[in-house]
C-alpha positions in Angstrom: -192.4 93.1 120.2 -188.9 92.2 118.8 -186.3 91.0 121.3 -182.8 92.5 121.7 -181.5 89.6 119.6 -183.9 90.4 116.8 -182.9 94.1 117.0 -179.2 93.3 116.8 -179.8 91.0 113.9 -181.9 93.6 112.2 -179.2 96.2 112.7 -176.6 94.1 111.1 -178.8 93.2 108.2 -179.6 96.9 107.6 -176.3 97.4 105.8 -176.8 94.3 103.6 -180.2 94.8 102.1 -178.8 96.0 98.8 -176.6 93.0 98.6 -179.5 90.6 98.8 -181.8 92.7 96.5 -184.1 90.4 94.6 -184.2 87.8 97.4 -186.1 87.1 100.6 -184.2 85.1 103.2 -185.7 83.7 106.4 -183.4 82.4 109.3 -185.0 80.1 111.8 -183.3 79.7 115.1 -182.7 76.2 116.3 -183.0 77.5 120.0 -185.8 79.3 121.7 -183.2 81.5 123.5 -182.2 84.7 121.9 -178.4 84.3 122.4 -176.0 86.9 121.0 -174.1 83.9 119.7 -176.8 83.6 117.1 -176.1 86.8 115.4 -175.3 86.4 111.7 -172.5 88.6 110.4 -172.4 90.6 107.2 -169.9 88.2 105.6 -172.4 85.4 106.2 -175.1 87.4 104.5 -172.8 88.0 101.5 -172.1 84.3 101.2 -175.8 83.6 101.4 -176.5 86.1 98.8 -174.1 84.3 96.4 -175.7 80.9 97.3 -179.3 82.0 97.0 -179.6 83.4 93.6 -183.1 84.8 92.7 -184.5 83.7 96.1 -186.2 85.1 99.2 -184.4 84.9 102.6 -186.3 85.0 105.9 -184.9 84.5 109.4 -186.8 82.7 112.2 -186.4 81.0 115.5 -187.3 77.5 116.7 -191.0 78.3 116.7 -190.7 79.3 113.1 -190.9 83.1 113.9 -189.4 85.4 111.2 -186.4 87.3 112.5 -185.6 89.1 109.3 -186.7 89.6 105.6 -185.3 91.7 102.9 -187.2 94.5 101.3 -188.3 92.5 98.2 -190.7 90.6 100.4 -193.0 93.5 99.6 -192.9 92.8 95.9 -193.8 89.1 96.3 -196.2 89.0 99.3 -197.4 92.7 99.6 -196.3 92.7 103.2 -194.1 95.4 104.6 -190.9 93.8 106.0 -191.4 95.1 109.5 -194.9 93.6 109.7 -193.5 90.1 109.2 -190.9 90.3 112.0 -192.0 87.9 114.8 -194.8 86.2 112.8 -194.6 82.5 112.0 -193.3 81.4 108.7 -196.5 79.6 107.9 -198.4 82.9 107.6 -197.0 83.1 104.1 -198.3 79.7 103.2 -202.0 78.7 102.4 -203.7 76.4 104.8 -203.4 73.3 102.6 -199.6 73.5 102.7 -199.0 74.6 106.3 -198.9 71.3 108.0 -196.6 69.8 105.4 -194.2 72.8 105.7 -194.2 72.7 109.5 -193.4 69.0 109.5 -190.6 69.5 107.0 -189.1 72.4 109.0 -189.2 70.6 112.4 -187.8 67.4 111.0 -184.9 69.4 109.6 -184.3 71.3 112.8 -184.3 68.1 114.9 -181.9 66.3 112.6 -178.4 66.1 114.4 -176.4 66.3 111.2 -178.5 68.7 109.0 -177.8 69.0 105.3 -179.4 71.3 102.8 -182.7 70.0 101.7 -184.8 71.1 98.7 -188.4 70.1 99.1 -190.6 68.5 96.6 -193.5 68.8 95.7 -193.6 72.5 95.2 -195.5 74.8 97.6 -197.7 77.9 97.1 -197.2 81.2 98.9 -200.0 83.5 99.7 -199.6 87.3 99.7 -201.4 89.7 102.0 -204.0 90.4 99.3 -204.6 86.8 98.7 -202.5 86.4 95.6 -200.8 83.1 95.4 -197.3 82.4 94.2 -195.8 79.0 93.2 -192.7 78.4 95.4 -189.9 75.9 95.8 -188.5 75.9 99.4 -185.0 75.1 100.4 -183.6 74.6 104.0 -180.0 75.3 104.8 -178.0 75.0 108.1 -176.0 78.1 109.0 -173.0 76.3 110.5 -171.8 75.6 114.0 -171.4 79.3 114.9 -175.1 79.8 114.1 -176.4 76.5 115.0 -179.6 78.1 116.3 -180.5 79.6 112.9 -181.9 77.9 109.8 -181.8 79.5 106.4 -185.1 79.1 104.4 -184.8 80.0 100.7 -188.0 80.5 98.8 -187.7 80.6 95.0 -190.5 82.0 92.8 -191.1 79.3 90.1 -193.8 81.1 88.2 -191.7 81.4 85.1 -190.3 77.9 85.6 -193.8 76.5 85.7 -194.8 78.6 82.6 -191.8 77.4 80.8 -192.3 73.9 82.0 -195.9 74.0 80.7 -194.7 75.3 77.4 -192.1 72.6 77.3 -194.8 70.0 78.3 -197.1 71.2 75.6 -194.3 71.1 73.0 -193.3 67.7 74.1 -197.0 66.5 73.8 -197.2 68.2 70.3 -193.9 66.6 69.3 -195.0 63.2 70.6 -198.3 63.5 68.7 -196.4 64.5 65.6 -193.9 61.6 66.0 -196.9 59.3 66.5 -198.5 60.6 63.4 -195.4 60.3 61.4 -194.8 56.8 62.7 -198.5 55.9 61.8 -198.0 57.3 58.3 -194.7 55.6 57.7 -195.9 52.3 59.3 -199.1 52.2 57.2 -197.7 53.5 53.9 -198.0 50.9 51.1 -194.7 52.2 49.6 -191.2 51.4 51.0 -189.9 54.6 52.8 -186.2 54.7 53.4 -183.6 57.3 54.6 -180.0 57.0 53.4 -176.9 58.8 54.5 -174.5 60.5 52.2 -172.7 57.1 51.7 -175.9 55.5 50.6 -176.3 53.5 53.8 -179.8 52.9 55.1 -180.6 54.7 58.3 -184.3 54.1 58.4 -186.8 51.7 56.7 -190.5 51.4 57.3 -192.3 48.0 57.6 -193.6 48.1 54.0 -189.9 47.7 52.9 -190.3 44.0 53.7 -193.3 43.7 51.4 -191.6 45.6 48.6 -188.0 44.4 48.8 -188.2 41.3 50.8 -185.8 42.6 53.4 -186.8 43.3 57.0 -185.9 46.8 58.0 -183.2 45.7 60.5 -181.6 43.7 57.6 -181.0 46.9 55.7 -180.0 49.3 58.5 -176.4 50.3 58.0 -176.1 48.6 54.6 -175.5 50.4 51.3 -178.9 50.1 49.5 -177.3 49.8 46.1 -175.4 46.7 47.0 -178.5 45.1 48.4 -181.2 45.8 45.8 -179.6 47.5 42.8 -176.2 45.9 42.1 -177.1 44.2 38.8 -178.9 44.8 35.6 -181.8 42.5 34.6 -179.3 40.8 32.2 -177.2 39.9 35.2 -174.4 42.3 34.2 -173.0 44.4 37.2 -174.4 47.8 37.9 -171.6 50.0 39.2 -172.7 52.3 42.1 -171.1 55.3 40.3 -173.7 54.9 37.6 -176.6 54.7 40.0 -178.9 57.7 39.7 -179.8 57.5 43.3 -176.2 57.6 44.4 -175.7 60.7 42.2 -178.3 62.8 43.9 -175.9 64.3 46.4 -173.6 66.1 44.0 -176.5 67.1 41.6 -178.7 68.6 44.3 -181.8 67.4 42.4 -185.2 65.9 43.2 -186.1 62.7 41.7 -189.7 62.3 40.7 -191.5 59.1 39.3 -188.1 57.5 38.2 -188.7 54.0 37.0 -186.0 51.5 37.6 -185.6 47.7 38.2 -184.6 46.5 41.7 -183.6 43.0 42.8 -185.9 41.3 45.4 -184.4 39.4 48.3 -185.4 36.1 46.7 -183.4 37.2 43.5 -186.1 38.1 41.1 -186.1 41.5 39.3 -189.1 43.7 39.6 -189.9 47.2 38.3 -190.1 50.1 40.8 -191.0 53.8 40.7 -188.8 56.0 42.9 -189.2 59.4 44.4 -186.2 61.0 46.3 -185.4 64.3 47.9 -182.3 65.4 49.7 -182.3 66.0 53.4 -180.5 69.3 54.0 -179.3 70.7 57.3 -177.8 74.1 57.5 -177.4 74.1 53.7 -175.5 70.8 53.6 -176.9 67.5 52.3 -176.9 64.9 55.1 -178.9 62.2 53.3 -181.9 61.4 51.1 -185.5 60.2 51.8 -186.5 57.6 49.3 -189.9 56.3 48.3 -190.0 53.0 46.4 -193.1 51.6 44.9 -193.4 48.2 43.3 -195.2 48.8 40.0 -195.3 45.1 38.9 -199.1 45.0 39.1 -199.4 48.4 37.6 -197.3 47.5 34.6 -199.3 44.3 34.3 -202.5 46.2 34.4 -201.1 48.9 31.9 -200.0 46.0 29.6 -203.5 44.5 29.8 -205.0 47.9 29.2 -202.8 48.4 26.1 -203.7 45.0 24.8 -207.4 45.7 25.4 -207.0 49.0 23.7 -205.3 47.5 20.7 -207.9 44.8 20.5 -210.7 47.3 20.8 -209.1 49.4 18.1 -208.8 46.3 15.9 -212.4 45.5 16.4 -213.4 49.1 15.7 -211.3 49.1 12.6 -212.8 45.8 11.4 -216.4 46.9 12.3 -215.8 50.3 10.7 -214.4 48.6 7.6 -217.4 46.2 7.5 -219.7 49.2 7.9 -217.9 51.2 5.1 -218.0 48.2 2.8 -221.7 47.6 3.8 -222.5 51.3 3.0 -220.6 51.0 -0.3 -222.5 47.8 -1.2 -225.8 49.5 -0.2 -225.0 52.5 -2.4 -224.0 50.3 -5.2 -227.3 48.4 -4.7 -229.3 51.6 -4.5 -227.6 52.8 -7.7 -228.3 49.5 -9.4 -231.9 49.6 -8.3 -232.2 53.2 -9.7 -230.7 52.1 -12.9 -232.8 49.0 -13.0 -235.8 51.2 -12.4 -234.8 53.4 -15.3 -234.2 50.4 -17.5 -237.5 49.0 -16.6 -239.1 52.4 -17.3 -237.4 52.4 -20.6 -238.6 49.0 -21.4 -242.1 49.7 -20.5 -241.9 53.0 -22.4 -240.7 51.1 -25.5 -243.4 48.5 -25.0 -246.1 51.2 -24.8 -244.6 53.1 -27.8 -244.0 50.1 -30.0 -247.0 48.1 -29.2 -249.8 49.8 -27.4 -249.4 53.1 -29.3 -249.2 51.3 -32.6 -252.3 49.4 -31.8 -254.0 52.7 -31.0 -252.8 54.2 -34.3 -254.0 51.2 -36.3 -257.4 51.4 -34.6 -257.7 55.1 -35.5 -256.7 54.2 -39.2 -259.4 51.5 -39.3 -262.0 53.9 -37.9 -260.9 56.5 -40.4 -261.4 54.1 -43.2 -264.8 53.1 -41.9 -265.8 56.8 -41.5 -265.0 57.3 -45.2 -267.7 54.9 -46.3 -270.4 56.2 -44.0 -272.5 59.2 -44.4 -271.6 62.0 -42.1 -275.2 62.4 -41.0 -275.6 58.7 -40.1 -275.8 57.6 -36.4 -273.0 55.1 -37.0 -270.7 57.9 -38.2 -271.2 59.8 -34.9 -270.4 56.8 -32.7 -267.3 56.0 -34.7 -266.2 59.7 -34.4 -266.6 59.6 -30.6 -264.6 56.4 -30.5 -261.9 58.0 -32.6 -261.7 60.9 -30.2 -261.3 58.6 -27.2 -258.6 56.7 -29.0 -256.9 60.0 -29.8 -256.9 60.8 -26.1 -255.5 57.5 -25.3 -252.8 57.8 -27.8 -251.9 61.3 -26.4 -251.8 60.0 -22.9 -249.8 57.0 -24.0 -247.2 59.2 -25.7 -247.0 61.5 -22.6 -246.7 58.5 -20.2 -243.9 57.1 -22.4 -242.0 60.5 -22.2 -242.4 60.6 -18.5 -241.3 57.0 -18.0 -238.2 57.3 -20.1 -237.8 60.5 -22.1 -236.3 59.6 -25.4 -234.6 63.1 -25.6 -232.3 61.9 -22.7 -231.0 59.1 -24.7 -231.0 60.9 -28.1 -229.8 64.4 -27.2 -228.2 64.2 -23.7 -228.7 65.6 -20.2 -228.9 69.2 -21.0 -231.7 68.8 -23.6 -233.5 66.4 -21.2 -233.5 68.9 -18.4 -234.8 71.6 -20.8 -237.6 69.3 -21.8 -238.3 68.5 -18.1 -238.4 72.2 -17.2 -241.0 72.7 -20.0 -243.0 69.7 -18.9 -243.3 70.8 -15.3 -245.9 73.5 -16.4 -248.4 70.6 -16.8 -248.0 70.0 -13.0 -248.5 73.7 -12.2 -244.9 74.7 -11.7 -243.1 77.2 -13.9 -239.4 76.4 -14.1 -236.9 78.9 -15.4 -233.7 77.2 -16.6 -230.3 78.7 -17.2 -227.0 77.1 -18.4 -223.6 78.5 -17.6 -220.4 77.3 -19.2 -222.1 74.3 -20.6 -220.7 73.4 -24.0 -221.2 69.9 -25.5 -221.6 68.3 -22.1 -221.1 64.6 -22.4 -221.4 62.2 -19.5 -221.9 58.5 -19.2 -225.5 57.4 -19.7 -225.8 55.9 -16.3 -224.8 59.2 -14.6 -227.1 61.1 -16.9 -230.1 58.9 -15.9 -229.4 59.3 -12.1 -228.9 63.1 -12.5 -232.1 63.5 -14.5 -234.0 61.3 -12.0 -232.7 63.3 -9.0 -233.4 66.7 -10.7 -237.0 65.6 -11.5 -237.5 64.5 -7.8 -236.3 67.9 -6.6 -238.7 69.7 -8.9 -241.5 67.4 -7.7 -240.6 68.2 -4.1 -241.0 71.9 -4.9 -244.3 71.3 -6.4 -245.6 69.2 -3.4 -244.0 71.0 -0.4 -242.8 74.5 -1.2 -246.3 76.0 -1.7 -245.1 78.1 -4.6 -245.7 77.9 -8.3 -242.2 78.7 -9.7 -238.6 77.6 -9.3 -235.3 78.0 -11.1 -233.1 75.3 -12.5 -229.4 76.2 -13.0 -226.6 74.1 -14.7 -223.0 75.2 -14.3 -219.5 73.7 -14.8 -216.4 74.9 -13.1 -213.1 73.2 -12.8 -214.4 70.0 -14.3 -217.2 69.8 -11.7 -220.8 69.8 -12.7 -223.3 71.5 -10.5 -227.1 71.3 -11.0 -229.0 73.6 -8.6 -232.7 73.8 -8.0 -233.9 76.9 -6.1 -237.3 78.0 -4.8 -238.6 80.9 -2.7 -241.1 78.7 -0.9 -241.9 78.0 2.8 -238.7 76.1 3.4 -238.0 73.8 6.2 -235.6 73.1 9.1 -232.9 70.7 7.9 -232.1 67.9 10.4 -228.7 66.6 11.3 -229.5 63.3 9.6 -231.6 63.8 6.4 -234.4 61.3 6.4 -233.9 60.2 10.0 -236.5 62.4 11.9 -240.1 61.1 12.1 -242.3 64.1 11.0 -244.9 64.9 8.5 -242.2 65.7 5.9 -240.6 62.4 6.3 -241.3 61.2 2.7 -239.6 64.3 1.3 -236.6 63.9 3.7 -236.3 60.3 2.8 -236.3 61.2 -0.9 -233.5 63.8 -0.1 -231.6 61.0 1.7 -232.0 58.8 -1.3 -230.7 61.6 -3.6 -227.6 62.1 -1.4 -226.8 58.4 -1.5 -227.1 58.5 -5.3 -224.6 61.3 -5.5 -222.2 59.7 -3.1 -222.3 56.5 -5.2 -221.3 58.6 -8.2 -218.4 60.1 -6.3 -220.2 63.5 -5.8 -222.2 65.1 -3.2 -225.6 66.7 -2.4 -225.9 70.0 -0.7 -229.2 71.4 0.7 -229.8 74.8 2.4 -233.1 75.8 3.8 -234.8 77.8 6.5 -238.4 78.2 7.4 -240.0 81.0 5.2 -236.7 81.5 3.4 -236.9 79.0 0.6 -234.7 76.0 -0.3 -231.6 75.6 -2.4 -230.5 72.0 -3.4 -227.5 71.3 -5.5 -226.3 68.1 -7.2 -222.4 68.1 -7.5 -220.6 65.6 -9.5 -216.9 65.6 -10.8 -216.6 65.0 -14.5 -214.0 62.7 -16.0 -211.3 64.2 -18.2 -212.9 62.5 -21.3 -216.1 64.4 -20.5 
C-alpha cells in the first residue's frame, strides 16, 4: 500500500506526465523515512525532462522501491504504471543482471559526494510478458533538498545497438576491402602510384622500388616527373609542360597502354607502359592513379620474336625458292626425258624403216624372183609362198610399229594432221574417235611442243580405252586469243578426282600418275592441264598452251 509520501509525490507528478512523455524516471530515496521534505516539485520534473531525453524515469526509496513512473513504462515493459509503485527496481531487470544493478545502486547511494554515473556494460530490461529490452542505466543525485531521492534514467538502446551492429559490419567490410586492396597493391607486379593535381606522389606500392628503384617513402611528396621523367634518352631536358601524364588534368582523358621511357634511380633509361585515370570527387579532378610496367623484358622478347620471325621467313623463302627451282629442274628434266624418249622412238623408227623394213622388202624380192623360176604346182613354190606371206605380215607390222613409235606425219605435216591420223588409228584399238577442229588455220608450233602435245593426247585416248569402259570419244582442237586448247571427252564411267592427282594409292593409280605426268608436261611448256570428272558422268580433259606471236 502506498504511503502518504508516495501519494503526495504521485499527486505532484500527475500534472507533469505530459512533460515527460517518452521517458520513464525512477526516483530512489536515500532514506527509509517518508519525509515530506523528499517531495520533488514540478520545476524539478521539468528540469529532469530536459536532462533525460528519450529515457525512462522511476522514483524509488532506499530499498529500491519504485515511487513513481510515467505512463510510457507501459509501452516498454507492458506494466501498468500503478502496478509498479512500491515494487523493487530490480523487478524490471532479469536475474543475471540484478545483483550487479543492486551493487551499483547501493554504492551510489552510500557515496557521500555523489555524482552522476552512467554504467557500462549495458543491462537488459525484462517486460511483464518476458520481452527483453537492451538498456543503459544512469544514476543522478537530486540535490540537497531531495537528498533522499535518486534519479535513475533508463535508455532504450535497441536502435543504438542495431546501428552499432550495422556500423560494426560496415567497419568489418571496409576493413576487409582495405585488406584486399592492400593485398592487391602490395602484390601487384606493376608500380601503382597516386598523384595529386601538382603531380606529387601521394601513394606508391612496394613494386615501385622494383620498377623505378625508389622506395615508396622516397617518392611520397615528390613530383614524379622530376624524379623519373625529367630527361629524354639523349639526355636533353624533358619539360614538365610537355609531359603527357601531367597533361591529363586539363584534358580529362584516360591513358591506356602509353609507352614511354623513364629514368631508373641508378640513372639508366628503360621502356615503360603506362595506364592512368583521373580521380574525381564531386566532379572535380583531385589526382590520378597511375600504373607503370617495365617492358624491358617484353621488348627484348618482342625483338627476339621479330628476329626469329624474320629468320624463319628468310628460311621459308630460301626453302621455297629451292623447292621452286627444284620443281622447275624436275619439269625440265621430265620434258627432256619425254623429248629424249621421242627422239629415241624416232631413231628406232628410222632404224626399223631404213634397215629392218628394207631387209624384209629385199627378202620378198628374192623370194619373188625364186617363185618365178619354180612351177606353181611344185612343193617348193608353196613353201616359198608361205614364207613370202609371213614376210609380208612382218613388213606390215614393222611399218605400223614405225608409225606408232614416231609418226612421220607429225614431222612432215604438223600436229593437226598427226592428231587426225591418231584418231583414225585408235579404231585399231577398239576406240572410235570423232575429231573436230575450230578456228585452226595453218597451225604452226615448235616441234618439241608438237611432240609433247601429240604424246599427251595419245595418252589421254589410251586412258579412255583402258578405263572409261566405252568405245567412243571425241577429240576437239580449238584456238582462241592465241591459246590452243585440245580437249578429249568421253561419256564413260568417270572417276572421283583427288586433290593431288597421282598422289592417292588406289587401283587407278597408274592412270592418275599418267595424268600427273601430263600436267607437269603442260606446266613445263607454260600451259596447264584441266580435268573434270564424276562417277558415271564421264571425263573431260583439256590441254591448254599459249601460242607465241610467231605461231
